[in-house]
C-alpha positions as CSV (number, residue, x, y, z in Angstrom):
1,M,-11.6,-7.6,13.0
2,D,-14.1,-5.6,11.0
3,R,-11.5,-3.6,9.1
4,S,-10.9,-3.2,5.4
5,Y,-7.7,-2.3,3.6
6,A,-6.7,-1.7,0.0
7,V,-3.2,-2.5,-1.1
8,F,-2.0,-0.9,-4.4
9,G,0.8,-2.7,-6.1
10,L,1.7,-6.4,-5.8
11,G,5.4,-6.6,-5.4
12,E,7.1,-8.5,-2.7
13,F,6.4,-5.8,0.0
14,D,2.7,-5.5,-0.9
15,R,2.1,-9.2,-1.0
16,S,3.6,-9.5,2.4
17,V,1.4,-6.7,3.7
18,S,-1.6,-8.2,2.1
19,Y,-0.9,-11.7,3.7
20,E,-0.3,-10.3,7.1
21,L,-3.5,-8.2,7.0
22,M,-5.4,-11.3,6.1
23,E,-3.7,-13.3,8.8
24,I,-4.8,-10.5,11.3
25,G,-8.4,-10.9,10.2
26,A,-8.8,-7.9,7.9
27,D,-10.6,-7.8,4.6
28,V,-8.0,-6.9,1.8
29,L,-8.5,-5.5,-1.5
30,A,-5.4,-6.1,-3.7
31,V,-5.0,-3.9,-6.6
32,D,-2.4,-4.1,-9.5
33,K,-2.3,-3.4,-13.2
34,N,-0.7,-6.8,-13.9
35,E,-3.3,-9.5,-14.4
36,N,-0.9,-12.3,-13.5
37,K,-0.2,-10.7,-10.1
38,I,-4.0,-10.5,-9.5
39,T,-4.6,-14.1,-10.5
40,A,-1.6,-15.2,-8.3
41,I,-3.1,-13.5,-5.1
42,A,-6.9,-13.7,-5.8
43,D,-7.4,-16.8,-3.7
44,D,-5.5,-15.4,-0.7
45,V,-7.2,-12.0,-0.2
46,T,-10.9,-10.8,0.1
47,M,-10.9,-9.4,-3.5
48,A,-8.2,-8.7,-6.2
49,I,-8.8,-6.4,-9.0
50,S,-6.8,-5.1,-12.0
51,I,-6.8,-1.4,-12.7
52,D,-4.7,1.2,-14.4
53,A,-3.9,3.4,-11.5
54,L,-3.4,6.3,-14.0
55,N,-7.0,6.2,-14.9
56,E,-9.0,8.4,-12.6
57,M,-12.3,6.7,-13.5
58,A,-10.9,3.3,-12.3
59,Y,-11.0,4.3,-8.7
60,E,-14.7,4.8,-8.7
61,K,-15.4,1.0,-8.7
62,L,-13.0,0.2,-5.9
63,G,-15.1,1.6,-3.0
64,L,-12.2,3.3,-1.3
65,N,-14.6,5.3,0.8
66,N,-15.3,2.1,2.8
67,M,-11.6,1.5,3.5
68,D,-9.9,1.9,6.9
69,G,-6.6,2.3,5.3
70,V,-4.7,2.1,2.0
71,V,-1.2,1.0,1.3
72,V,0.3,2.6,-1.8
73,S,3.4,0.6,-2.9
74,M,4.1,1.5,-6.6
75,S,7.2,3.5,-5.9
76,G,8.5,2.4,-9.3
77,N,5.7,4.4,-10.9
78,L,5.6,7.9,-9.4
79,S,2.6,9.1,-11.3
80,A,0.5,6.0,-10.4
81,S,1.5,6.3,-6.7
82,I,0.5,10.0,-6.6
83,M,-2.9,9.2,-8.3
84,A,-3.6,6.5,-5.8
85,I,-2.7,8.5,-2.8
86,I,-4.9,11.4,-4.0
87,A,-7.8,9.1,-4.9
88,A,-7.6,7.5,-1.4
89,K,-7.5,10.8,0.3
90,D,-10.3,12.3,-1.9
91,A,-12.4,9.2,-0.9
92,G,-11.9,10.0,2.8
93,V,-9.6,7.1,3.7
94,P,-8.4,8.0,7.2
95,L,-4.9,6.4,6.9
96,V,-2.8,6.2,3.7
97,I,0.6,4.7,4.0
98,A,2.9,5.0,0.9
99,K,6.1,3.0,0.2
100,A,8.9,5.3,-1.2
101,S,12.3,4.3,-2.6
102,D,14.0,7.5,-1.5
103,D,13.7,10.8,0.4
104,T,12.5,12.5,-2.7
105,Q,9.6,10.2,-3.1
106,R,8.9,10.5,0.6
107,T,8.7,14.3,0.3
108,I,6.4,14.0,-2.8
109,F,4.1,11.5,-1.2
110,K,3.7,13.5,2.0
111,K,2.9,16.7,-0.1
112,V,0.1,15.0,-1.9
113,G,-1.5,13.6,1.1
114,A,0.1,10.4,2.3
115,D,-0.3,10.2,6.1
116,R,2.8,8.0,6.6
117,V,5.7,7.1,4.2
118,V,7.9,4.1,4.7
119,I,11.2,3.3,3.0
120,P,11.3,-0.5,3.9
121,E,15.1,-1.0,3.3
122,R,16.0,2.0,5.5
123,D,13.3,1.3,8.1
124,G,14.4,-2.3,8.3
125,A,17.9,-1.5,8.7
126,V,17.2,1.0,11.6
127,R,15.2,-1.8,13.4
128,T,17.8,-4.4,12.8
129,A,20.6,-2.1,14.1
130,H,18.5,-1.3,17.3
131,N,17.7,-5.0,17.8
132,L,21.5,-5.8,17.6
133,V,22.3,-3.2,20.2
134,A,19.4,-4.3,22.5
135,K,20.7,-7.9,22.3
136,I,24.2,-6.9,23.3
137,S,23.2,-4.7,26.1
């Protein structure tokens, strides 16, 4: 697979996305402000880099224009998430998926350019309910 993805934020969700993308054969750029999180994942992804997502200049060194997709999962930091979404779209990334914690964030992320927004807890609950019903039928 000759695809490249950037993952902003390295919480549990983001690490799982990063590992799965690597398993599939994609190149993964993991991005987080926390140096410890970068160090912890560095050997498991193509590249890991620490930046302050609120610093517009920091995005220049990431090469986002070469990415096939970006996952923005910093829902605990609304401003950083917005900046990352805008930077990705400005760089021409064709698919930006943002993780939101609620419907308000979903609306904001869509308005600033996210192509898709997921709320993992809600989305997972819907899938689980449908799986349960499918197994019973």
